[in-house]
N, CA, C and O atoms as a Tripos MOL2 file, in Angstrom:
@<TRIPOS>MOLECULE
protein
  308   307    77     0     0
PROTEIN
NO_CHARGES

@<TRIPOS>ATOM
      1 N          79.5860   49.3980   17.7150 N.3       1 MET1
      2 CA         79.6110   50.8300   17.4310 C.3       1 MET1
      3 C          78.9640   50.8980   15.9370 C.2       1 MET1
      4 O          79.5560   50.5790   14.9050 O.2       1 MET1
      5 N          77.7570   51.3340   16.0250 N.am      2 LYS2
      6 CA         76.9520   51.2630   14.8470 C.3       2 LYS2
      7 C          77.2860   52.4890   13.9150 C.2       2 LYS2
      8 O          77.4880   52.3140   12.7140 O.2       2 LYS2
      9 N          77.3390   53.7810   14.5240 N.am      3 THR3
     10 CA         77.5800   54.8980   13.6790 C.3       3 THR3
     11 C          79.0600   55.3610   13.7040 C.2       3 THR3
     12 O          79.4620   56.2110   12.9090 O.2       3 THR3
     13 N          79.8120   54.8210   14.5760 N.am      4 HIS4
     14 CA         81.1770   55.3110   14.7290 C.3       4 HIS4
     15 C          81.4360   56.7220   15.2440 C.2       4 HIS4
     16 O          82.4960   57.3290   15.0920 O.2       4 HIS4
     17 N          80.3290   57.1850   15.8840 N.am      5 HIS5
     18 CA         80.2730   58.5200   16.4820 C.3       5 HIS5
     19 C          79.8720   58.4970   17.8890 C.2       5 HIS5
     20 O          79.1670   57.5410   18.2140 O.2       5 HIS5
     21 N          80.1830   59.3770   18.8170 N.am      6 LEU6
     22 CA         79.8810   59.2070   20.1740 C.3       6 LEU6
     23 C          79.5410   60.7950   20.6380 C.2       6 LEU6
     24 O          80.3040   61.7400   20.4390 O.2       6 LEU6
     25 N          78.3860   60.8670   21.2210 N.am      7 VAL7
     26 CA         77.8820   62.1450   21.8890 C.3       7 VAL7
     27 C          77.1440   61.6880   23.0880 C.2       7 VAL7
     28 O          76.1770   60.9260   23.0640 O.2       7 VAL7
     29 N          77.7720   62.3070   24.3140 N.am      8 THR8
     30 CA         77.2600   62.0470   25.5240 C.3       8 THR8
     31 C          76.2450   63.2030   25.9870 C.2       8 THR8
     32 O          76.5600   64.3770   25.7920 O.2       8 THR8
     33 N          75.1560   62.9050   26.5350 N.am      9 VAL9
     34 CA         74.2010   63.9520   26.9110 C.3       9 VAL9
     35 C          73.7710   63.6850   28.4690 C.2       9 VAL9
     36 O          73.2870   62.6430   28.9100 O.2       9 VAL9
     37 N          74.0370   64.7610   29.1210 N.am     10 GLU10
     38 CA         73.6450   64.7900   30.6560 C.3      10 GLU10
     39 C          73.2790   66.1450   31.0350 C.2      10 GLU10
     40 O          73.5920   67.1290   30.3640 O.2      10 GLU10
     41 N          72.5150   66.1950   32.2790 N.am     11 GLN11
     42 CA         72.1830   67.6280   32.6890 C.3      11 GLN11
     43 C          73.1290   67.8740   33.6450 C.2      11 GLN11
     44 O          72.8790   68.9450   34.1980 O.2      11 GLN11
     45 N          74.1340   67.3280   34.0890 N.am     12 GLY12
     46 CA         75.1130   67.7890   34.9220 C.3      12 GLY12
     47 C          76.0600   68.8500   34.5300 C.2      12 GLY12
     48 O          75.9370   69.3440   33.4100 O.2      12 GLY12
     49 N          76.9460   69.2360   35.2830 N.am     13 TRP13
     50 CA         78.0920   70.1630   34.9190 C.3      13 TRP13
     51 C          79.0640   69.4120   33.9600 C.2      13 TRP13
     52 O          79.1590   68.1840   33.9440 O.2      13 TRP13
     53 N          79.7360   70.2040   33.2100 N.am     14 PRO14
     54 CA         80.7010   69.5890   32.3380 C.3      14 PRO14
     55 C          81.9060   68.8770   33.0470 C.2      14 PRO14
     56 O          82.4170   67.8270   32.6580 O.2      14 PRO14
     57 N          82.2980   69.6340   34.1860 N.am     15 PHE15
     58 CA         83.4780   69.2130   34.8990 C.3      15 PHE15
     59 C          83.1550   68.0540   35.7020 C.2      15 PHE15
     60 O          82.2110   68.1170   36.4900 O.2      15 PHE15
     61 N          83.9300   66.8730   35.5660 N.am     16 ALA16
     62 CA         83.8320   65.7580   36.4220 C.3      16 ALA16
     63 C          82.3700   65.0390   36.3690 C.2      16 ALA16
     64 O          81.9600   64.3900   37.3320 O.2      16 ALA16
     65 N          81.7070   65.1800   35.3220 N.am     17 GLY17
     66 CA         80.5000   64.4320   35.1930 C.3      17 GLY17
     67 C          80.5270   63.0810   34.6380 C.2      17 GLY17
     68 O          81.6100   62.6270   34.2700 O.2      17 GLY17
     69 N          79.5700   62.4580   34.5440 N.am     18 ILE18
     70 CA         79.4150   60.9740   33.9490 C.3      18 ILE18
     71 C          79.8240   60.9750   32.4500 C.2      18 ILE18
     72 O          80.4160   60.0170   31.9540 O.2      18 ILE18
     73 N          79.5040   62.0290   31.7860 N.am     19 GLY19
     74 CA         79.9750   62.1310   30.3810 C.3      19 GLY19
     75 C          81.3230   62.4210   30.2040 C.2      19 GLY19
     76 O          81.8750   62.1280   29.1430 O.2      19 GLY19
     77 N          81.9880   63.0220   31.2190 N.am     20 ALA20
     78 CA         83.4690   63.2190   31.0880 C.3      20 ALA20
     79 C          84.1420   61.8450   31.2610 C.2      20 ALA20
     80 O          85.1070   61.5090   30.5740 O.2      20 ALA20
     81 N          83.5910   61.0660   32.2080 N.am     21 GLU21
     82 CA         83.9810   59.7030   32.5300 C.3      21 GLU21
     83 C          84.0230   58.8880   31.4460 C.2      21 GLU21
     84 O          85.0010   58.2300   31.0900 O.2      21 GLU21
     85 N          82.7610   58.9400   30.8230 N.am     22 ILE22
     86 CA         82.5190   57.9420   29.6090 C.3      22 ILE22
     87 C          83.4470   58.2910   28.4390 C.2      22 ILE22
     88 O          83.8840   57.4000   27.7100 O.2      22 ILE22
     89 N          83.7810   59.7200   28.2390 N.am     23 CYS23
     90 CA         84.8570   59.9740   27.2400 C.3      23 CYS23
     91 C          86.1440   59.5340   27.5360 C.2      23 CYS23
     92 O          86.8630   59.0410   26.6670 O.2      23 CYS23
     93 N          86.5470   59.6940   28.8820 N.am     24 ALA24
     94 CA         87.8250   59.1160   29.2400 C.3      24 ALA24
     95 C          87.9110   57.5980   28.9930 C.2      24 ALA24
     96 O          88.8050   57.0640   28.3370 O.2      24 ALA24
     97 N          86.9110   56.9770   29.5720 N.am     25 GLN25
     98 CA         87.0200   55.2370   29.2540 C.3      25 GLN25
     99 C          87.1530   54.9910   27.7840 C.2      25 GLN25
    100 O          87.9160   54.1400   27.3250 O.2      25 GLN25
    101 N          86.3240   55.8260   27.0050 N.am     26 VAL26
    102 CA         86.4950   55.3730   25.4900 C.3      26 VAL26
    103 C          87.7090   55.6810   24.9250 C.2      26 VAL26
    104 O          88.2130   54.9310   24.0900 O.2      26 VAL26
    105 N          88.3450   56.9080   25.3570 N.am     27 ASN27
    106 CA         89.5690   57.3060   24.9370 C.3      27 ASN27
    107 C          90.7200   56.3780   25.3020 C.2      27 ASN27
    108 O          91.7630   56.3370   24.6490 O.2      27 ASN27
    109 N          90.4880   55.6680   26.3310 N.am     28 GLU28
    110 CA         91.4710   54.6970   26.8220 C.3      28 GLU28
    111 C          91.2130   53.3330   26.5240 C.2      28 GLU28
    112 O          91.7960   52.4540   27.1580 O.2      28 GLU28
    113 N          90.4060   53.0670   25.6320 N.am     29 SER29
    114 CA         89.9120   51.6880   25.1820 C.3      29 SER29
    115 C          90.1130   51.5860   23.6550 C.2      29 SER29
    116 O          90.2380   52.5580   22.9110 O.2      29 SER29
    117 N          90.1280   50.2430   23.2670 N.am     30 PRO30
    118 CA         90.2650   49.9170   21.8310 C.3      30 PRO30
    119 C          89.1770   50.7230   20.9280 C.2      30 PRO30
    120 O          89.3770   51.0310   19.7540 O.2      30 PRO30
    121 N          88.1060   50.9870   21.5930 N.am     31 ALA31
    122 CA         86.9420   51.6160   20.8580 C.3      31 ALA31
    123 C          87.3030   52.8410   20.1600 C.2      31 ALA31
    124 O          86.7460   53.2350   19.1350 O.2      31 ALA31
    125 N          88.3470   53.4770   20.8160 N.am     32 TRP32
    126 CA         88.8250   54.8800   20.2940 C.3      32 TRP32
    127 C          89.2620   54.9200   18.7590 C.2      32 TRP32
    128 O          89.1820   55.8980   18.0160 O.2      32 TRP32
    129 N          89.7510   53.6160   18.4360 N.am     33 ASP33
    130 CA         90.2090   53.3440   16.9620 C.3      33 ASP33
    131 C          89.0010   53.4450   15.9860 C.2      33 ASP33
    132 O          89.2030   53.7700   14.8160 O.2      33 ASP33
    133 N          87.9040   53.2070   16.3870 N.am     34 TYR34
    134 CA         86.7290   52.9440   15.3910 C.3      34 TYR34
    135 C          85.8310   54.2450   15.3780 C.2      34 TYR34
    136 O          84.8020   54.2530   14.7030 O.2      34 TYR34
    137 N          86.1980   55.2880   16.0830 N.am     35 LEU35
    138 CA         85.5360   56.5750   16.0810 C.3      35 LEU35
    139 C          85.9990   57.1810   14.7650 C.2      35 LEU35
    140 O          87.1400   57.0840   14.3150 O.2      35 LEU35
    141 N          84.8840   57.8770   14.1520 N.am     36 ASP36
    142 CA         85.0770   58.6810   12.8480 C.3      36 ASP36
    143 C          85.1450   59.9670   13.1560 C.2      36 ASP36
    144 O          85.5200   60.7030   12.2430 O.2      36 ASP36
    145 N          84.8330   60.5650   14.4120 N.am     37 ALA37
    146 CA         84.8830   62.0260   14.6670 C.3      37 ALA37
    147 C          85.1590   62.1490   16.1420 C.2      37 ALA37
    148 O          84.9500   61.1910   16.8870 O.2      37 ALA37
    149 N          85.6430   63.3500   16.6080 N.am     38 PRO38
    150 CA         85.9260   63.5570   18.0820 C.3      38 PRO38
    151 C          84.5880   63.2700   18.7790 C.2      38 PRO38
    152 O          83.4940   63.4690   18.2510 O.2      38 PRO38
    153 N          84.7800   62.7780   20.0310 N.am     39 ILE39
    154 CA         83.8240   62.5700   21.1530 C.3      39 ILE39
    155 C          83.2610   64.1010   21.4580 C.2      39 ILE39
    156 O          84.0420   65.0080   21.7450 O.2      39 ILE39
    157 N          81.9100   64.2870   21.3730 N.am     40 LEU40
    158 CA         81.3830   65.4280   21.8430 C.3      40 LEU40
    159 C          80.4030   65.2780   22.9640 C.2      40 LEU40
    160 O          79.7740   64.2290   23.1010 O.2      40 LEU40
    161 N          80.2490   66.3460   23.8070 N.am     41 ARG41
    162 CA         79.5730   66.3260   24.9910 C.3      41 ARG41
    163 C          78.3690   67.3660   25.0840 C.2      41 ARG41
    164 O          78.6000   68.5300   24.7550 O.2      41 ARG41
    165 N          77.2740   67.0540   25.4560 N.am     42 VAL42
    166 CA         76.1160   68.1260   25.7290 C.3      42 VAL42
    167 C          75.8590   68.0530   27.2810 C.2      42 VAL42
    168 O          75.4460   67.0120   27.7920 O.2      42 VAL42
    169 N          76.0890   69.0800   27.9470 N.am     43 THR43
    170 CA         76.0300   69.2940   29.3610 C.3      43 THR43
    171 C          75.3440   70.5120   29.7060 C.2      43 THR43
    172 O          75.0740   71.3690   28.8650 O.2      43 THR43
    173 N          75.0480   70.6070   30.9670 N.am     44 GLY44
    174 CA         74.4890   71.8360   31.6480 C.3      44 GLY44
    175 C          75.6760   72.8280   31.6480 C.2      44 GLY44
    176 O          76.8760   72.5700   31.5490 O.2      44 GLY44
    177 N          75.0120   74.1150   31.7930 N.am     45 VAL45
    178 CA         76.0830   75.2610   31.6750 C.3      45 VAL45
    179 C          76.8950   75.1060   33.0240 C.2      45 VAL45
    180 O          76.4430   74.6510   34.0740 O.2      45 VAL45
    181 N          78.1090   75.5440   32.8130 N.am     46 ASP46
    182 CA         79.0200   75.5240   34.2260 C.3      46 ASP46
    183 C          78.7990   76.6820   35.1400 C.2      46 ASP46
    184 O          79.6090   77.5920   35.3180 O.2      46 ASP46
    185 N          77.6800   76.5700   35.6780 N.am     47 VAL47
    186 CA         77.3480   77.6390   36.7520 C.3      47 VAL47
    187 C          76.4280   76.9160   37.8270 C.2      47 VAL47
    188 O          75.8460   75.8680   37.5450 O.2      47 VAL47
    189 N          76.3390   77.4260   38.8720 N.am     48 PRO48
    190 CA         75.5750   76.9080   40.0480 C.3      48 PRO48
    191 C          74.1480   76.7920   39.5560 C.2      48 PRO48
    192 O          73.6630   77.6570   38.8260 O.2      48 PRO48
    193 N          73.4840   75.7380   39.9510 N.am     49 MET49
    194 CA         72.0520   75.4060   39.3090 C.3      49 MET49
    195 C          71.2050   76.6190   39.8570 C.2      49 MET49
    196 O          71.1710   76.8530   41.0650 O.2      49 MET49
    197 N          70.5290   77.3750   38.9430 N.am     50 PRO50
    198 CA         69.6630   78.5660   39.5260 C.3      50 PRO50
    199 C          68.2040   78.0050   39.9630 C.2      50 PRO50
    200 O          67.7400   76.9510   39.5290 O.2      50 PRO50
    201 N          67.6190   78.7680   40.7860 N.am     51 TYR51
    202 CA         66.4410   78.2560   41.4190 C.3      51 TYR51
    203 C          65.1260   78.7550   40.5780 C.2      51 TYR51
    204 O          64.0790   78.1080   40.6070 O.2      51 TYR51
    205 N          65.2660   79.9030   39.8650 N.am     52 ALA52
    206 CA         64.2320   80.5400   39.0140 C.3      52 ALA52
    207 C          64.1200   79.5330   37.7940 C.2      52 ALA52
    208 O          65.1010   79.0430   37.2330 O.2      52 ALA52
    209 N          62.7980   79.2860   37.4570 N.am     53 HIS53
    210 CA         62.4740   78.2360   36.4500 C.3      53 HIS53
    211 C          63.0490   78.7300   35.1200 C.2      53 HIS53
    212 O          63.7120   77.9690   34.4170 O.2      53 HIS53
    213 N          62.8100   79.9600   34.7780 N.am     54 HIS54
    214 CA         63.3590   80.3540   33.4410 C.3      54 HIS54
    215 C          64.8800   80.4020   33.4280 C.2      54 HIS54
    216 O          65.3850   80.1910   32.3260 O.2      54 HIS54
    217 N          65.7480   80.6520   34.4910 N.am     55 LEU55
    218 CA         67.1300   80.5540   34.5260 C.3      55 LEU55
    219 C          67.5240   79.0430   34.3210 C.2      55 LEU55
    220 O          68.4450   78.7390   33.5630 O.2      55 LEU55
    221 N          66.7780   78.0810   35.0420 N.am     56 GLU56
    222 CA         67.0890   76.6660   35.0270 C.3      56 GLU56
    223 C          66.9390   76.1810   33.6710 C.2      56 GLU56
    224 O          67.7510   75.3830   33.2020 O.2      56 GLU56
    225 N          65.8650   76.6520   32.9560 N.am     57 ASP57
    226 CA         65.7250   76.2610   31.4960 C.3      57 ASP57
    227 C          66.9800   76.6010   30.6970 C.2      57 ASP57
    228 O          67.4090   75.7920   29.8740 O.2      57 ASP57
    229 N          67.5820   77.7740   30.9150 N.am     58 ALA58
    230 CA         68.6730   78.3210   30.2490 C.3      58 ALA58
    231 C          69.7870   77.4700   30.7050 C.2      58 ALA58
    232 O          70.6240   77.2930   29.8200 O.2      58 ALA58
    233 N          70.0150   76.9560   31.7060 N.am     59 ALA59
    234 CA         71.2200   76.2060   32.3000 C.3      59 ALA59
    235 C          71.2860   74.7000   31.9620 C.2      59 ALA59
    236 O          72.3040   74.0150   32.0630 O.2      59 ALA59
    237 N          70.1060   74.2820   31.5600 N.am     60 LEU60
    238 CA         70.0350   72.7340   31.1710 C.3      60 LEU60
    239 C          70.0770   72.6800   29.7240 C.2      60 LEU60
    240 O          69.6700   73.6550   29.0930 O.2      60 LEU60
    241 N          70.5760   71.5250   29.0470 N.am     61 PRO61
    242 CA         70.6290   71.1050   27.7060 C.3      61 PRO61
    243 C          69.2170   70.9000   27.2720 C.2      61 PRO61
    244 O          68.4670   70.3260   28.0620 O.2      61 PRO61
    245 N          68.7080   71.3420   25.9850 N.am     62 ASN62
    246 CA         67.4490   70.9680   25.5280 C.3      62 ASN62
    247 C          67.6830   70.1700   24.1980 C.2      62 ASN62
    248 O          68.7570   69.9960   23.6230 O.2      62 ASN62
    249 N          66.4610   69.7320   23.8440 N.am     63 ALA63
    250 CA         66.6110   68.9650   22.5410 C.3      63 ALA63
    251 C          67.2960   69.6540   21.3140 C.2      63 ALA63
    252 O          67.8800   68.9750   20.4700 O.2      63 ALA63
    253 N          67.2150   70.9890   21.2330 N.am     64 ALA64
    254 CA         68.0110   71.7370   20.1230 C.3      64 ALA64
    255 C          69.3930   71.6370   20.2850 C.2      64 ALA64
    256 O          70.1120   71.4810   19.2970 O.2      64 ALA64
    257 N          69.8970   71.7140   21.5290 N.am     65 HIS65
    258 CA         71.3420   71.3900   21.7980 C.3      65 HIS65
    259 C          71.8550   69.9830   21.3630 C.2      65 HIS65
    260 O          72.8880   69.8030   20.7180 O.2      65 HIS65
    261 N          71.0670   69.0770   21.7620 N.am     66 VAL66
    262 CA         71.3220   67.6720   21.3360 C.3      66 VAL66
    263 C          71.3850   67.5100   19.9120 C.2      66 VAL66
    264 O          72.3580   66.9000   19.4690 O.2      66 VAL66
    265 N          70.4850   67.9650   19.0830 N.am     67 VAL67
    266 CA         70.3020   67.7910   17.6980 C.3      67 VAL67
    267 C          71.4510   68.5850   17.1080 C.2      67 VAL67
    268 O          72.1060   68.1050   16.1820 O.2      67 VAL67
    269 N          71.7020   69.7060   17.5780 N.am     68 ALA68
    270 CA         72.9180   70.4960   16.9660 C.3      68 ALA68
    271 C          74.2980   69.8080   17.1650 C.2      68 ALA68
    272 O          75.1810   69.9170   16.3150 O.2      68 ALA68
    273 N          74.4640   69.0730   18.3510 N.am     69 MET69
    274 CA         75.7680   68.4860   18.5100 C.3      69 MET69
    275 C          75.7440   67.1390   17.8250 C.2      69 MET69
    276 O          76.8040   66.7310   17.3520 O.2      69 MET69
    277 N          74.6480   66.4030   17.7190 N.am     70 CYS70
    278 CA         74.7280   65.2710   16.6430 C.3      70 CYS70
    279 C          74.8590   65.5840   15.4190 C.2      70 CYS70
    280 O          75.4770   64.7490   14.7590 O.2      70 CYS70
    281 N          74.4220   66.6810   14.7590 N.am     71 LYS71
    282 CA         74.6730   67.2470   13.4280 C.3      71 LYS71
    283 C          76.0730   67.5020   13.2850 C.2      71 LYS71
    284 O          76.6710   67.0760   12.2970 O.2      71 LYS71
    285 N          76.7270   68.2440   14.2960 N.am     72 LYS72
    286 CA         78.1550   68.5510   14.1900 C.3      72 LYS72
    287 C          79.0550   67.2630   14.3160 C.2      72 LYS72
    288 O          80.1800   67.2230   13.8180 O.2      72 LYS72
    289 N          78.5540   66.3230   14.9370 N.am     73 SER73
    290 CA         79.4120   65.0720   14.8980 C.3      73 SER73
    291 C          79.2230   64.2990   13.7940 C.2      73 SER73
    292 O          80.1780   63.6060   13.4440 O.2      73 SER73
    293 N          78.0640   64.2490   13.0690 N.am     74 LEU74
    294 CA         77.9870   63.6440   11.7190 C.3      74 LEU74
    295 C          78.2930   64.5340   10.5330 C.2      74 LEU74
    296 O          78.2060   64.1300    9.3730 O.2      74 LEU74
    297 N          78.6990   65.9130   10.9130 N.am     75 ASN75
    298 CA         79.1090   66.8150    9.7880 C.3      75 ASN75
    299 C          78.0780   67.0760    8.7320 C.2      75 ASN75
    300 O          78.2920   67.0690    7.5190 O.2      75 ASN75
    301 N          76.7710   67.3400    9.4140 N.am     76 ILE76
    302 CA         75.6340   67.7780    8.4490 C.3      76 ILE76
    303 C          75.1980   69.1140    8.7720 C.2      76 ILE76
    304 O          73.9760   69.2610    8.7940 O.2      76 ILE76
    305 N          75.8610   70.0530    9.0110 N.am     77 GLN77
    306 CA         75.3490   71.3410    9.3870 C.3      77 GLN77
    307 C          75.0310   72.0490    8.2920 C.2      77 GLN77
    308 O          74.5730   73.1860    8.4030 O.2      77 GLN77
@<TRIPOS>BOND
     1     1     2 1
     2     2     3 1
     3     3     4 2
     4     3     5 am
     5     5     6 1
     6     6     7 1
     7     7     8 2
     8     7     9 am
     9     9    10 1
    10    10    11 1
    11    11    12 2
    12    11    13 am
    13    13    14 1
    14    14    15 1
    15    15    16 2
    16    15    17 am
    17    17    18 1
    18    18    19 1
    19    19    20 2
    20    19    21 am
    21    21    22 1
    22    22    23 1
    23    23    24 2
    24    23    25 am
    25    25    26 1
    26    26    27 1
    27    27    28 2
    28    27    29 am
    29    29    30 1
    30    30    31 1
    31    31    32 2
    32    31    33 am
    33    33    34 1
    34    34    35 1
    35    35    36 2
    36    35    37 am
    37    37    38 1
    38    38    39 1
    39    39    40 2
    40    39    41 am
    41    41    42 1
    42    42    43 1
    43    43    44 2
    44    43    45 am
    45    45    46 1
    46    46    47 1
    47    47    48 2
    48    47    49 am
    49    49    50 1
    50    50    51 1
    51    51    52 2
    52    51    53 am
    53    53    54 1
    54    54    55 1
    55    55    56 2
    56    55    57 am
    57    57    58 1
    58    58    59 1
    59    59    60 2
    60    59    61 am
    61    61    62 1
    62    62    63 1
    63    63    64 2
    64    63    65 am
    65    65    66 1
    66    66    67 1
    67    67    68 2
    68    67    69 am
    69    69    70 1
    70    70    71 1
    71    71    72 2
    72    71    73 am
    73    73    74 1
    74    74    75 1
    75    75    76 2
    76    75    77 am
    77    77    78 1
    78    78    79 1
    79    79    80 2
    80    79    81 am
    81    81    82 1
    82    82    83 1
    83    83    84 2
    84    83    85 am
    85    85    86 1
    86    86    87 1
    87    87    88 2
    88    87    89 am
    89    89    90 1
    90    90    91 1
    91    91    92 2
    92    91    93 am
    93    93    94 1
    94    94    95 1
    95    95    96 2
    96    95    97 am
    97    97    98 1
    98    98    99 1
    99    99   100 2
   100    99   101 am
   101   101   102 1
   102   102   103 1
   103   103   104 2
   104   103   105 am
   105   105   106 1
   106   106   107 1
   107   107   108 2
   108   107   109 am
   109   109   110 1
   110   110   111 1
   111   111   112 2
   112   111   113 am
   113   113   114 1
   114   114   115 1
   115   115   116 2
   116   115   117 am
   117   117   118 1
   118   118   119 1
   119   119   120 2
   120   119   121 am
   121   121   122 1
   122   122   123 1
   123   123   124 2
   124   123   125 am
   125   125   126 1
   126   126   127 1
   127   127   128 2
   128   127   129 am
   129   129   130 1
   130   130   131 1
   131   131   132 2
   132   131   133 am
   133   133   134 1
   134   134   135 1
   135   135   136 2
   136   135   137 am
   137   137   138 1
   138   138   139 1
   139   139   140 2
   140   139   141 am
   141   141   142 1
   142   142   143 1
   143   143   144 2
   144   143   145 am
   145   145   146 1
   146   146   147 1
   147   147   148 2
   148   147   149 am
   149   149   150 1
   150   150   151 1
   151   151   152 2
   152   151   153 am
   153   153   154 1
   154   154   155 1
   155   155   156 2
   156   155   157 am
   157   157   158 1
   158   158   159 1
   159   159   160 2
   160   159   161 am
   161   161   162 1
   162   162   163 1
   163   163   164 2
   164   163   165 am
   165   165   166 1
   166   166   167 1
   167   167   168 2
   168   167   169 am
   169   169   170 1
   170   170   171 1
   171   171   172 2
   172   171   173 am
   173   173   174 1
   174   174   175 1
   175   175   176 2
   176   175   177 am
   177   177   178 1
   178   178   179 1
   179   179   180 2
   180   179   181 am
   181   181   182 1
   182   182   183 1
   183   183   184 2
   184   183   185 am
   185   185   186 1
   186   186   187 1
   187   187   188 2
   188   187   189 am
   189   189   190 1
   190   190   191 1
   191   191   192 2
   192   191   193 am
   193   193   194 1
   194   194   195 1
   195   195   196 2
   196   195   197 am
   197   197   198 1
   198   198   199 1
   199   199   200 2
   200   199   201 am
   201   201   202 1
   202   202   203 1
   203   203   204 2
   204   203   205 am
   205   205   206 1
   206   206   207 1
   207   207   208 2
   208   207   209 am
   209   209   210 1
   210   210   211 1
   211   211   212 2
   212   211   213 am
   213   213   214 1
   214   214   215 1
   215   215   216 2
   216   215   217 am
   217   217   218 1
   218   218   219 1
   219   219   220 2
   220   219   221 am
   221   221   222 1
   222   222   223 1
   223   223   224 2
   224   223   225 am
   225   225   226 1
   226   226   227 1
   227   227   228 2
   228   227   229 am
   229   229   230 1
   230   230   231 1
   231   231   232 2
   232   231   233 am
   233   233   234 1
   234   234   235 1
   235   235   236 2
   236   235   237 am
   237   237   238 1
   238   238   239 1
   239   239   240 2
   240   239   241 am
   241   241   242 1
   242   242   243 1
   243   243   244 2
   244   243   245 am
   245   245   246 1
   246   246   247 1
   247   247   248 2
   248   247   249 am
   249   249   250 1
   250   250   251 1
   251   251   252 2
   252   251   253 am
   253   253   254 1
   254   254   255 1
   255   255   256 2
   256   255   257 am
   257   257   258 1
   258   258   259 1
   259   259   260 2
   260   259   261 am
   261   261   262 1
   262   262   263 1
   263   263   264 2
   264   263   265 am
   265   265   266 1
   266   266   267 1
   267   267   268 2
   268   267   269 am
   269   269   270 1
   270   270   271 1
   271   271   272 2
   272   271   273 am
   273   273   274 1
   274   274   275 1
   275   275   276 2
   276   275   277 am
   277   277   278 1
   278   278   279 1
   279   279   280 2
   280   279   281 am
   281   281   282 1
   282   282   283 1
   283   283   284 2
   284   283   285 am
   285   285   286 1
   286   286   287 1
   287   287   288 2
   288   287   289 am
   289   289   290 1
   290   290   291 1
   291   291   292 2
   292   291   293 am
   293   293   294 1
   294   294   295 1
   295   295   296 2
   296   295   297 am
   297   297   298 1
   298   298   299 1
   299   299   300 2
   300   299   301 am
   301   301   302 1
   302   302   303 1
   303   303   304 2
   304   303   305 am
   305   305   306 1
   306   306   307 1
   307   307   308 2
@<TRIPOS>SUBSTRUCTURE
     1 MET1         2 RESIDUE 1 A MET
     2 LYS2         6 RESIDUE 1 A LYS
     3 THR3        10 RESIDUE 1 A THR
     4 HIS4        14 RESIDUE 1 A HIS
     5 HIS5        18 RESIDUE 1 A HIS
     6 LEU6        22 RESIDUE 1 A LEU
     7 VAL7        26 RESIDUE 1 A VAL
     8 THR8        30 RESIDUE 1 A THR
     9 VAL9        34 RESIDUE 1 A VAL
    10 GLU10       38 RESIDUE 1 A GLU
    11 GLN11       42 RESIDUE 1 A GLN
    12 GLY12       46 RESIDUE 1 A GLY
    13 TRP13       50 RESIDUE 1 A TRP
    14 PRO14       54 RESIDUE 1 A PRO
    15 PHE15       58 RESIDUE 1 A PHE
    16 ALA16       62 RESIDUE 1 A ALA
    17 GLY17       66 RESIDUE 1 A GLY
    18 ILE18       70 RESIDUE 1 A ILE
    19 GLY19       74 RESIDUE 1 A GLY
    20 ALA20       78 RESIDUE 1 A ALA
    21 GLU21       82 RESIDUE 1 A GLU
    22 ILE22       86 RESIDUE 1 A ILE
    23 CYS23       90 RESIDUE 1 A CYS
    24 ALA24       94 RESIDUE 1 A ALA
    25 GLN25       98 RESIDUE 1 A GLN
    26 VAL26      102 RESIDUE 1 A VAL
    27 ASN27      106 RESIDUE 1 A ASN
    28 GLU28      110 RESIDUE 1 A GLU
    29 SER29      114 RESIDUE 1 A SER
    30 PRO30      118 RESIDUE 1 A PRO
    31 ALA31      122 RESIDUE 1 A ALA
    32 TRP32      126 RESIDUE 1 A TRP
    33 ASP33      130 RESIDUE 1 A ASP
    34 TYR34      134 RESIDUE 1 A TYR
    35 LEU35      138 RESIDUE 1 A LEU
    36 ASP36      142 RESIDUE 1 A ASP
    37 ALA37      146 RESIDUE 1 A ALA
    38 PRO38      150 RESIDUE 1 A PRO
    39 ILE39      154 RESIDUE 1 A ILE
    40 LEU40      158 RESIDUE 1 A LEU
    41 ARG41      162 RESIDUE 1 A ARG
    42 VAL42      166 RESIDUE 1 A VAL
    43 THR43      170 RESIDUE 1 A THR
    44 GLY44      174 RESIDUE 1 A GLY
    45 VAL45      178 RESIDUE 1 A VAL
    46 ASP46      182 RESIDUE 1 A ASP
    47 VAL47      186 RESIDUE 1 A VAL
    48 PRO48      190 RESIDUE 1 A PRO
    49 MET49      194 RESIDUE 1 A MET
    50 PRO50      198 RESIDUE 1 A PRO
    51 TYR51      202 RESIDUE 1 A TYR
    52 ALA52      206 RESIDUE 1 A ALA
    53 HIS53      210 RESIDUE 1 A HIS
    54 HIS54      214 RESIDUE 1 A HIS
    55 LEU55      218 RESIDUE 1 A LEU
    56 GLU56      222 RESIDUE 1 A GLU
    57 ASP57      226 RESIDUE 1 A ASP
    58 ALA58      230 RESIDUE 1 A ALA
    59 ALA59      234 RESIDUE 1 A ALA
    60 LEU60      238 RESIDUE 1 A LEU
    61 PRO61      242 RESIDUE 1 A PRO
    62 ASN62      246 RESIDUE 1 A ASN
    63 ALA63      250 RESIDUE 1 A ALA
    64 ALA64      254 RESIDUE 1 A ALA
    65 HIS65      258 RESIDUE 1 A HIS
    66 VAL66      262 RESIDUE 1 A VAL
    67 VAL67      266 RESIDUE 1 A VAL
    68 ALA68      270 RESIDUE 1 A ALA
    69 MET69      274 RESIDUE 1 A MET
    70 CYS70      278 RESIDUE 1 A CYS
    71 LYS71      282 RESIDUE 1 A LYS
    72 LYS72      286 RESIDUE 1 A LYS
    73 SER73      290 RESIDUE 1 A SER
    74 LEU74      294 RESIDUE 1 A LEU
    75 ASN75      298 RESIDUE 1 A ASN
    76 ILE76      302 RESIDUE 1 A ILE
    77 GLN77      306 RESIDUE 1 A GLN
């Protein structure tokens, strides 16, 4: 654990995704004691995946979402 922070990123939905499982595994492990901030997740929006390209772009996380969440985790907003 180099930074003592954890941010998971995935394109899936927030419910029952791989990021949720990673968070659960870390919460139940000794690694939890080494975290300096809450675990944060960047996921797609909790809606059915749209077919239209512009709506799909709005439903999926982008680089700005990831950067914002990392800054929030590191408390550099």
